[in-house]
N, C-alpha and C positions, 0 to 999 in steps of 0.2 A: 514553595507550593508545587504540587505535582501538576502536570499539564491537564490531567483529567479533572482536577479540582477547579482549575481555571475555566474549563469547558462547562462544568456544571454551574458555575457562578454566572457566566456571561451568556450562556446559551441554554436556558432552562427547557427549551423545547427541542433540544437536539435529539436526533433519531437514536433509538437505543443501540443500533448496530455500530453507529459512530462512537457513542459513549463507550461501548464495550471494546472497540478498537483501541481507544486511548487508555482505557483501564489496564489492558494487557500489553500496551505498546511502549512502555518506558524504555525497554532494552533496545527497541528499534530506533527511538529517538536518539538514544545514546550512541548507537552504531553510526547514525547519520550525522553525528556531531552537533545536534541541536541541544547543547548543554549549557548555554548562557542565557540570561534574561532577554537580551536583544534578539538573539536567534529565535528563541521560542515565541517572543511577542510578534515578530514579523511573520513567522510561519503561521501562527494562529490567526493573525489579521487577514492574510491571504485566504486561508481556509474558510474563515467565517464569512468573508465576502462571497467567495465562489459558491458557497452552499446555503446562503441565506440564513446564517446562524446555525449551520449544521442540520437544516431541515430538508434540504434538497439532495436527492440522489442522482438525478440526471437532468439534462436539458429538456425542457418541455417542447420548445419550438413554437409555443403559442404567442407569436409576435404579431403585432399590428403592422400594417404597411409602413406607417410613419417610423416605428421603432426599427424596422429592418433597414430603413434608409440611414439611420444613425449608426447602427452596429456594423453594417456592411455597405458603406457608402460607395465603394468602387464597384459593387455588384448590382446595387439598386440606386440608380441615379435619379429616379423619380418615383412618385407614389404609384404611377401606372405600371412601372416595371415590377414593383414589389407586390402589388395587389393580388396576383394569382397565387402567391405563396402565403398570404396572410392567414394565420391561425391554422396552418397545415404543417405541422412540424416535420413529418416524414418527407413531404415534398420539398420543404425548405432546406432541410439538412442534406438531402440527396443532391440538391443543387449547389448550395454554398460550400459544401465540404467535398465535392466531387473532384477527382483527378488531382488531389493533393493530400498530404499527410499520410501517404500510402494507400489512400482510397482509390477505388476504381471509378468508372464513369457513373453518371446518375442512375443508370439502369441497374448497376451492381447492388444498390441498396447499402453500400458501405457507409455513406454519410450519415444515414439514420442509425444503422446498426452500431456504429462506433462513434456515436455522438458523445458529448461530454458526460462523464460519470465520475462519481466518487468525490473525495474531499478536496482534490485539486482539479476535478473535472477533466480527467484524462480523455483526450480526444484524438480520433484518427486511428485507422487500422495499424499503421506503423507503430504508434505508441502502445496500443494494446498488445501487439506482438512482442515488442521489445521488453516491456515491463512484465508481461506474462512469463517470458522466458527467464527473466531475472528472479521472479518471485516463485517460479516453479508451479505456475497455475495456467490453466487454459483460458486466458482472457479472450482469445479470439473466438473460441467455441462457445463460451459462456460469459459474455461481457458483464453481466450483472455481478460477477464475483468481485469486480473492482469496488463495489459498494459494500461488500460483506464485512462483518466484524473481523473475520479471519485475515482479510487481505487489504482492507481499506487504507491503512497507513502505508503499506509497502510501496505501491506505485507512486503515491504522493511524495514520499520521502526520496524515492529514486529520482523523480523529476526535480525536486528541490535541490538535491546534491548535484545532479547533472548540470543544472543551470548555474552552479556556483553561488547559490544564494546565501550560504553561511557567511562568506566573505563580504557580501553586500550588506547583510544584516549587521555585521560588525561595524560597518560605516554608517549604519542607521539610514540606509539609502532605499526608501520605499519606492522611489521613482524607478530605479534600476531593477529592483526585484519584480515590480509589477510588469515592467517591459519584458523581462526574461520569461516570466511565467505566462503572462497573458498575450504577449505579442503586441500589445498596445497599452492603452490606459482606460479600458472599459471599467466604468464605475469606480474611478480612481478616488473620488471623494469618499465613497463608502469604505474603501480599503483604509484610508487615513483615519476615518472615524473609528473603525474597529481597532486600529493600532492604538489610538488614544484611549480606548476602553481597556485594552488588555495590558498595556505597559504598566500602569500603577499596581497591577495585581501580581506582576512577575518580578518580585524583588530578588528571588533566587529560584533555581530550577532543581527540584527534588525528583530524582529518577530512581525507582526501585530496581534492583537487579533482576535479571531474567530468572524465572523459576529454575530450580535445579534440573539439570539435564536438557534444558531448552537452549538451543543455539540459534543464531541468525541463519535463515535459510540460504545455503550457498547457491551460486549460479548453477545452471544445469551443467555447464562445462566442468565446473569444479567438483560436482558431486561425485563421490566414489561409486564404482560399479557395485551392483547389488550382489556382491559375493559374500559367502559366509565369513563373518568377522572372527569367529572363535571355533576351533575344533573342540567340542565339549568333552570328548573322551580322551583325546590325545592320540598321537600316532600309534602307540602301542595298545590302546584300548584299556589303559590301566586306571584304577580308581585314583591313584595318586595324581595322575595327569589331570583327571577331571576336577579334583579338588583344587589343584594349582590354578587351573583355568578359571574356576569359579571365584577364587580369591582375587585374581587379577581383574576379573569383571567387576567385582564389588569395589575394589580399590580404584578402578577407573570410572566409577559412577555409572556403570551400565544400568539400563532400565531394569526394574524389578522383574519383568517377565523373562528377560534373558537369564537372570540369576536363578529364577525358579526352574527354567529348562535345564540349566546346568546341574542343579541339584538333582533333578530327575535322572539326568544322564549318569550321574555318579552312582545313584542307587541301582540303576540298571547294570552298570558295569560291575558293581559289587555282587549282584545276584548271579551274573554270569560267571564270576570268579568262583563263587561258592559251588555252583553246579559242576564246574570243571574239577574241583577238588573233592 
């Protein structure tokens, strides 16, 4: 079963941008090594818990004082300490996420700006910067891109692989996976429940290949400089060179627009030759 088919079956209320990300994301899962039933089941269990069945895009911060004492016991040791932040997400996240995860002090607003988003709830300025660089997207300038159909899977899979979760999934170790991704065991019973729901559905993992011409996005450091890839007319400006270049482009699966431009260059070269003769 394809991952997106599992999503449709277990999360009928999933947000359309998340479904679209999985629909077009088989090649990303393959590149991340999520190619076995156990790996996929564990990944989906974590995703489904983090996003409430793929219905949540970001942390709301709408916590009661009692809940804050459970989630952040070291920061709120009493209801009285938590009360000023109750049901005020911006104030809460600017407090609990300040001066860590790459964020600045409370006044910087980083805690709220870079709160948890996306299918694995990417959190903290450092994570947005790191995964934005790897995905070739400005997550710092536009944090909502982390939730978009185009990018939703990429930061989540980067986090999954960085944490070494494939090896942990091979051991069927949901405790270790949760600790690596969550930093603790928040809502652990719900993660286990989702794993029990997903496992029976994933007898095999079917991944469709990437569409022709689509390759995984390289890191910015590895991306080639934006130089001209082909000299369409050739060093001597000859029609023959243009045709050879066009043929190489077609044989190398160049995008159709490149081929069209090459053909136009060939016609121009031919016209110039006729005028000279």
